[in-house]
Biopython code that builds the backbone (N, CA, C, O; Angstrom):
import numpy as np
from Bio.PDB.StructureBuilder import StructureBuilder

atoms = [
    (1, "MET", "N", (-0.096, -10.240, 8.967)),
    (1, "MET", "CA", (-0.622, -8.888, 9.090)),
    (1, "MET", "C", (-2.070, -8.953, 9.557)),
    (1, "MET", "O", (-2.935, -9.518, 8.888)),
    (2, "LYS", "N", (-2.302, -8.376, 10.688)),
    (2, "LYS", "CA", (-3.616, -8.417, 11.296)),
    (2, "LYS", "C", (-4.622, -7.597, 10.476)),
    (2, "LYS", "O", (-4.357, -6.448, 10.122)),
    (3, "ASN", "N", (-5.763, -8.197, 10.183)),
    (3, "ASN", "CA", (-6.863, -7.552, 9.457)),
    (3, "ASN", "C", (-6.507, -7.109, 8.042)),
    (3, "ASN", "O", (-7.161, -6.231, 7.480)),
    (4, "ALA", "N", (-5.479, -7.713, 7.471)),
    (4, "ALA", "CA", (-5.071, -7.367, 6.106)),
    (4, "ALA", "C", (-6.039, -7.987, 5.101)),
    (4, "ALA", "O", (-6.558, -9.079, 5.332)),
    (5, "PRO", "N", (-6.284, -7.296, 3.991)),
    (5, "PRO", "CA", (-7.119, -7.882, 2.948)),
    (5, "PRO", "C", (-6.480, -9.158, 2.391)),
    (5, "PRO", "O", (-5.257, -9.295, 2.360)),
    (6, "LYS", "N", (-7.307, -10.057, 1.968)),
    (6, "LYS", "CA", (-6.838, -11.322, 1.399)),
    (6, "LYS", "C", (-5.905, -11.049, 0.215)),
    (6, "LYS", "O", (-6.223, -10.262, -0.677)),
    (7, "GLY", "N", (-4.755, -11.714, 0.229)),
    (7, "GLY", "CA", (-3.809, -11.613, -0.875)),
    (7, "GLY", "C", (-2.765, -10.516, -0.722)),
    (7, "GLY", "O", (-1.796, -10.478, -1.480)),
    (8, "LEU", "N", (-2.948, -9.629, 0.241)),
    (8, "LEU", "CA", (-1.996, -8.532, 0.443)),
    (8, "LEU", "C", (-0.695, -9.080, 1.001)),
    (8, "LEU", "O", (-0.694, -9.906, 1.914)),
    (9, "THR", "N", (0.420, -8.607, 0.438)),
    (9, "THR", "CA", (1.742, -9.028, 0.914)),
    (9, "THR", "C", (2.583, -7.805, 1.262)),
    (9, "THR", "O", (2.212, -6.671, 0.956)),
    (10, "GLU", "N", (3.713, -8.051, 1.901)),
    (10, "GLU", "CA", (4.654, -6.970, 2.197)),
    (10, "GLU", "C", (5.136, -6.314, 0.904)),
    (10, "GLU", "O", (5.444, -5.123, 0.885)),
    (11, "TYR", "N", (5.200, -7.081, -0.158)),
    (11, "TYR", "CA", (5.629, -6.532, -1.444)),
    (11, "TYR", "C", (4.686, -5.425, -1.897)),
    (11, "TYR", "O", (5.144, -4.401, -2.405)),
    (12, "HIS", "N", (3.387, -5.606, -1.726)),
    (12, "HIS", "CA", (2.413, -4.563, -2.082)),
    (12, "HIS", "C", (2.637, -3.312, -1.232)),
    (12, "HIS", "O", (2.621, -2.190, -1.739)),
    (13, "LEU", "N", (2.844, -3.523, 0.062)),
    (13, "LEU", "CA", (3.056, -2.397, 0.965)),
    (13, "LEU", "C", (4.360, -1.666, 0.639)),
    (13, "LEU", "O", (4.412, -0.436, 0.669)),
    (14, "ASP", "N", (5.406, -2.427, 0.331)),
    (14, "ASP", "CA", (6.680, -1.811, -0.057)),
    (14, "ASP", "C", (6.523, -1.006, -1.343)),
    (14, "ASP", "O", (7.089, 0.079, -1.477)),
    (15, "PHE", "N", (5.751, -1.542, -2.287)),
    (15, "PHE", "CA", (5.493, -0.821, -3.534)),
    (15, "PHE", "C", (4.833, 0.522, -3.246)),
    (15, "PHE", "O", (5.219, 1.545, -3.811)),
    (16, "LEU", "N", (3.832, 0.513, -2.363)),
    (16, "LEU", "CA", (3.145, 1.755, -2.017)),
    (16, "LEU", "C", (4.064, 2.715, -1.255)),
    (16, "LEU", "O", (3.999, 3.927, -1.462)),
    (17, "ASP", "N", (4.910, 2.186, -0.385)),
    (17, "ASP", "CA", (5.892, 3.033, 0.304)),
    (17, "ASP", "C", (6.812, 3.709, -0.713)),
    (17, "ASP", "O", (7.072, 4.910, -0.630)),
    (18, "ASP", "N", (7.295, 2.925, -1.666)),
    (18, "ASP", "CA", (8.193, 3.470, -2.697)),
    (18, "ASP", "C", (7.476, 4.500, -3.562)),
    (18, "ASP", "O", (8.051, 5.529, -3.916)),
    (19, "LEU", "N", (6.224, 4.222, -3.897)),
    (19, "LEU", "CA", (5.440, 5.166, -4.695)),
    (19, "LEU", "C", (5.281, 6.480, -3.945)),
    (19, "LEU", "O", (5.423, 7.554, -4.529)),
    (20, "ARG", "N", (4.991, 6.398, -2.669)),
    (20, "ARG", "CA", (4.856, 7.603, -1.847)),
    (20, "ARG", "C", (6.157, 8.395, -1.843)),
    (20, "ARG", "O", (6.157, 9.611, -2.036)),
    (21, "GLU", "N", (7.265, 7.694, -1.622)),
    (21, "GLU", "CA", (8.571, 8.358, -1.585)),
    (21, "GLU", "C", (8.929, 9.003, -2.917)),
    (21, "GLU", "O", (9.624, 10.019, -2.947)),
    (22, "SER", "N", (8.466, 8.427, -4.010)),
    (22, "SER", "CA", (8.788, 8.970, -5.336)),
    (22, "SER", "C", (8.082, 10.297, -5.589)),
    (22, "SER", "O", (8.553, 11.120, -6.373)),
    (23, "GLY", "N", (6.940, 10.500, -4.915)),
    (23, "GLY", "CA", (6.171, 11.719, -5.141)),
    (23, "GLY", "C", (5.463, 11.751, -6.481)),
    (23, "GLY", "O", (4.976, 12.799, -6.906)),
    (24, "GLU", "N", (5.402, 10.616, -7.143)),
    (24, "GLU", "CA", (4.810, 10.540, -8.484)),
    (24, "GLU", "C", (3.312, 10.828, -8.493)),
    (24, "GLU", "O", (2.778, 11.330, -9.482)),
    (25, "CYS", "N", (2.642, 10.511, -7.399)),
    (25, "CYS", "CA", (1.200, 10.746, -7.351)),
    (25, "CYS", "C", (0.758, 11.039, -5.934)),
    (25, "CYS", "O", (1.465, 10.726, -4.976)),
    (26, "ASN", "N", (-0.397, 11.633, -5.806)),
    (26, "ASN", "CA", (-1.058, 11.766, -4.522)),
    (26, "ASN", "C", (-1.536, 10.361, -4.162)),
    (26, "ASN", "O", (-2.128, 9.680, -4.999)),
    (27, "MET", "N", (-1.292, 9.930, -2.956)),
    (27, "MET", "CA", (-1.592, 8.551, -2.605)),
    (27, "MET", "C", (-3.079, 8.221, -2.652)),
    (27, "MET", "O", (-3.436, 7.047, -2.757)),
    (28, "TRP", "N", (-3.947, 9.209, -2.578)),
    (28, "TRP", "CA", (-5.377, 8.935, -2.752)),
    (28, "TRP", "C", (-5.653, 8.422, -4.160)),
    (28, "TRP", "O", (-6.678, 7.784, -4.398)),
    (29, "GLY", "N", (-4.750, 8.695, -5.089)),
    (29, "GLY", "CA", (-4.908, 8.237, -6.470)),
    (29, "GLY", "C", (-3.993, 7.079, -6.835)),
    (29, "GLY", "O", (-3.689, 6.876, -8.010)),
    (30, "ALA", "N", (-3.552, 6.321, -5.842)),
    (30, "ALA", "CA", (-2.583, 5.260, -6.084)),
    (30, "ALA", "C", (-3.187, 3.933, -6.541)),
    (30, "ALA", "O", (-2.452, 3.054, -6.991)),
    (31, "ALA", "N", (-4.492, 3.768, -6.438)),
    (31, "ALA", "CA", (-5.103, 2.487, -6.821)),
    (31, "ALA", "C", (-4.770, 2.089, -8.264)),
    (31, "ALA", "O", (-4.458, 0.922, -8.502)),
    (32, "PRO", "N", (-4.825, 3.011, -9.237)),
    (32, "PRO", "CA", (-4.475, 2.603, -10.599)),
    (32, "PRO", "C", (-3.040, 2.081, -10.738)),
    (32, "PRO", "O", (-2.767, 1.238, -11.592)),
    (33, "TYR", "N", (-2.138, 2.572, -9.914)),
    (33, "TYR", "CA", (-0.764, 2.067, -9.942)),
    (33, "TYR", "C", (-0.724, 0.620, -9.474)),
    (33, "TYR", "O", (-0.006, -0.200, -10.046)),
    (34, "LEU", "N", (-1.487, 0.304, -8.441)),
    (34, "LEU", "CA", (-1.579, -1.086, -7.980)),
    (34, "LEU", "C", (-2.217, -1.970, -9.047)),
    (34, "LEU", "O", (-1.769, -3.091, -9.288)),
    (35, "ILE", "N", (-3.250, -1.461, -9.673)),
    (35, "ILE", "CA", (-3.936, -2.213, -10.722)),
    (35, "ILE", "C", (-2.970, -2.547, -11.855)),
    (35, "ILE", "O", (-2.913, -3.686, -12.318)),
    (36, "ASP", "N", (-2.214, -1.549, -12.295)),
    (36, "ASP", "CA", (-1.265, -1.758, -13.399)),
    (36, "ASP", "C", (-0.107, -2.667, -13.005)),
    (36, "ASP", "O", (0.279, -3.556, -13.764)),
    (37, "GLN", "N", (0.438, -2.445, -11.828)),
    (37, "GLN", "CA", (1.624, -3.192, -11.398)),
    (37, "GLN", "C", (1.323, -4.648, -11.072)),
    (37, "GLN", "O", (2.128, -5.532, -11.362)),
    (38, "PHE", "N", (0.163, -4.899, -10.468)),
    (38, "PHE", "CA", (-0.127, -6.241, -9.964)),
    (38, "PHE", "C", (-1.328, -6.901, -10.631)),
    (38, "PHE", "O", (-1.743, -7.983, -10.215)),
    (39, "ASP", "N", (-1.888, -6.272, -11.651)),
    (39, "ASP", "CA", (-3.037, -6.809, -12.371)),
    (39, "ASP", "C", (-4.197, -7.122, -11.409)),
    (39, "ASP", "O", (-4.777, -8.207, -11.438)),
    (40, "LEU", "N", (-4.510, -6.138, -10.563)),
    (40, "LEU", "CA", (-5.596, -6.289, -9.594)),
    (40, "LEU", "C", (-6.872, -5.654, -10.125)),
    (40, "LEU", "O", (-6.825, -4.801, -11.011)),
    (41, "ASP", "N", (-8.005, -6.069, -9.588)),
    (41, "ASP", "CA", (-9.244, -5.372, -9.896)),
    (41, "ASP", "C", (-9.317, -4.131, -8.995)),
    (41, "ASP", "O", (-8.585, -4.019, -8.011)),
    (42, "HIS", "N", (-10.208, -3.211, -9.348)),
    (42, "HIS", "CA", (-10.279, -1.932, -8.649)),
    (42, "HIS", "C", (-10.610, -2.108, -7.160)),
    (42, "HIS", "O", (-10.011, -1.444, -6.315)),
    (43, "GLU", "N", (-11.532, -2.974, -6.842)),
    (43, "GLU", "CA", (-11.938, -3.183, -5.450)),
    (43, "GLU", "C", (-10.774, -3.699, -4.599)),
    (43, "GLU", "O", (-10.571, -3.243, -3.474)),
    (44, "THR", "N", (-10.022, -4.639, -5.136)),
    (44, "THR", "CA", (-8.878, -5.188, -4.413)),
    (44, "THR", "C", (-7.801, -4.118, -4.225)),
    (44, "THR", "O", (-7.248, -3.968, -3.136)),
    (45, "ALA", "N", (-7.515, -3.388, -5.281)),
    (45, "ALA", "CA", (-6.513, -2.321, -5.201)),
    (45, "ALA", "C", (-6.895, -1.295, -4.142)),
    (45, "ALA", "O", (-6.043, -0.863, -3.366)),
    (46, "ARG", "N", (-8.157, -0.903, -4.101)),
    (46, "ARG", "CA", (-8.617, 0.069, -3.103)),
    (46, "ARG", "C", (-8.496, -0.505, -1.690)),
    (46, "ARG", "O", (-8.117, 0.213, -0.764)),
    (47, "SER", "N", (-8.813, -1.782, -1.516)),
    (47, "SER", "CA", (-8.708, -2.371, -0.180)),
    (47, "SER", "C", (-7.246, -2.412, 0.277)),
    (47, "SER", "O", (-6.963, -2.182, 1.453)),
    (48, "TYR", "N", (-6.318, -2.702, -0.637)),
    (48, "TYR", "CA", (-4.899, -2.699, -0.299)),
    (48, "TYR", "C", (-4.452, -1.287, 0.066)),
    (48, "TYR", "O", (-3.733, -1.090, 1.045)),
    (49, "LEU", "N", (-4.879, -0.312, -0.722)),
    (49, "LEU", "CA", (-4.503, 1.080, -0.480)),
    (49, "LEU", "C", (-5.051, 1.572, 0.857)),
    (49, "LEU", "O", (-4.334, 2.225, 1.615)),
    (50, "ILE", "N", (-6.285, 1.274, 1.147)),
    (50, "ILE", "CA", (-6.885, 1.697, 2.414)),
    (50, "ILE", "C", (-6.150, 1.053, 3.587)),
    (50, "ILE", "O", (-5.881, 1.718, 4.587)),
    (51, "PHE", "N", (-5.825, -0.233, 3.475)),
    (51, "PHE", "CA", (-5.058, -0.887, 4.536)),
    (51, "PHE", "C", (-3.709, -0.212, 4.699)),
    (51, "PHE", "O", (-3.283, 0.049, 5.824)),
    (52, "TRP", "N", (-3.027, 0.077, 3.595)),
    (52, "TRP", "CA", (-1.732, 0.748, 3.639)),
    (52, "TRP", "C", (-1.856, 2.095, 4.364)),
    (52, "TRP", "O", (-1.030, 2.428, 5.213)),
    (53, "MET", "N", (-2.887, 2.857, 4.023)),
    (53, "MET", "CA", (-3.080, 4.163, 4.655)),
    (53, "MET", "C", (-3.342, 4.027, 6.158)),
    (53, "MET", "O", (-2.796, 4.788, 6.957)),
    (54, "LYS", "N", (-4.166, 3.072, 6.535)),
    (54, "LYS", "CA", (-4.509, 2.889, 7.949)),
    (54, "LYS", "C", (-3.316, 2.425, 8.783)),
    (54, "LYS", "O", (-3.238, 2.727, 9.973)),
    (55, "THR", "N", (-2.403, 1.705, 8.177)),
    (55, "THR", "CA", (-1.290, 1.120, 8.925)),
    (55, "THR", "C", (0.035, 1.831, 8.686)),
    (55, "THR", "O", (1.052, 1.444, 9.262)),
    (56, "PHE", "N", (0.043, 2.857, 7.854)),
    (56, "PHE", "CA", (1.291, 3.517, 7.476)),
    (56, "PHE", "C", (2.085, 3.987, 8.694)),
    (56, "PHE", "O", (3.270, 3.677, 8.815)),
    (57, "GLY", "N", (1.457, 4.719, 9.578)),
    (57, "GLY", "CA", (2.153, 5.260, 10.740)),
    (57, "GLY", "C", (2.770, 4.190, 11.613)),
    (57, "GLY", "O", (3.926, 4.302, 12.022)),
    (58, "LYS", "N", (2.006, 3.157, 11.897)),
    (58, "LYS", "CA", (2.521, 2.073, 12.745)),
    (58, "LYS", "C", (3.668, 1.331, 12.071)),
    (58, "LYS", "O", (4.654, 0.981, 12.720)),
    (59, "ARG", "N", (3.540, 1.092, 10.773)),
    (59, "ARG", "CA", (4.610, 0.393, 10.059)),
    (59, "ARG", "C", (5.879, 1.228, 10.018)),
    (59, "ARG", "O", (6.974, 0.685, 10.169)),
    (60, "GLN", "N", (5.757, 2.539, 9.817)),
    (60, "GLN", "CA", (6.922, 3.412, 9.788)),
    (60, "GLN", "C", (7.573, 3.483, 11.158)),
    (60, "GLN", "O", (8.798, 3.483, 11.279)),
    (61, "GLU", "N", (6.744, 3.544, 12.182)),
    (61, "GLU", "CA", (7.250, 3.566, 13.558)),
    (61, "GLU", "C", (8.032, 2.294, 13.849)),
    (61, "GLU", "O", (9.116, 2.335, 14.431)),
    (62, "LYS", "N", (7.475, 1.178, 13.442)),
    (62, "LYS", "CA", (8.115, -0.129, 13.663)),
    (62, "LYS", "C", (9.443, -0.207, 12.900)),
    (62, "LYS", "O", (10.432, -0.718, 13.427)),
    (63, "ASN", "N", (9.467, 0.296, 11.669)),
    (63, "ASN", "CA", (10.669, 0.239, 10.843)),
    (63, "ASN", "C", (11.765, 1.167, 11.350)),
    (63, "ASN", "O", (12.944, 0.927, 11.093)),
    (64, "ASN", "N", (11.395, 2.217, 12.063)),
    (64, "ASN", "CA", (12.388, 3.172, 12.557)),
    (64, "ASN", "C", (12.973, 2.791, 13.905)),
    (64, "ASN", "O", (13.912, 3.429, 14.380)),
    (65, "VAL", "N", (12.425, 1.756, 14.523)),
    (65, "VAL", "CA", (12.964, 1.286, 15.802)),
    (65, "VAL", "C", (13.965, 0.178, 15.505)),
    (65, "VAL", "O", (13.608, -0.888, 15.004)),
    (66, "ALA", "N", (15.202, 0.450, 15.819)),
    (66, "ALA", "CA", (16.231, -0.588, 15.571)),
    (66, "ALA", "C", (17.406, -0.409, 16.504)),
    (66, "ALA", "O", (18.364, -1.180, 16.446)),
]
sb = StructureBuilder()
sb.init_structure("model")
sb.init_model(0)
sb.init_chain("A")
sb.init_seg("    ")
for serial, (resi, resn, name, xyz) in enumerate(atoms, 1):
    if name == "N":
        sb.init_residue(resn, " ", resi, " ")
    sb.init_atom(name, np.array(xyz, "f"), 0.0, 1.0, " ", f" {name:<3s}", serial, name[0])
structure = sb.get_structure()
């Protein structure tokens, strides 16, 4: 993944995709979910979330082409 934060995996991105689909929270407030699920510090969780937000459209576009 180009320009991805250190330690970020597809599993983190899939978790955020699933969280979004669940409608459980506004995604701007998703960092605490990452912190709880993956035992991350706040800065790391925010960097993962920001990367997810910046790449969401491209990843969805890529996943819908088959």
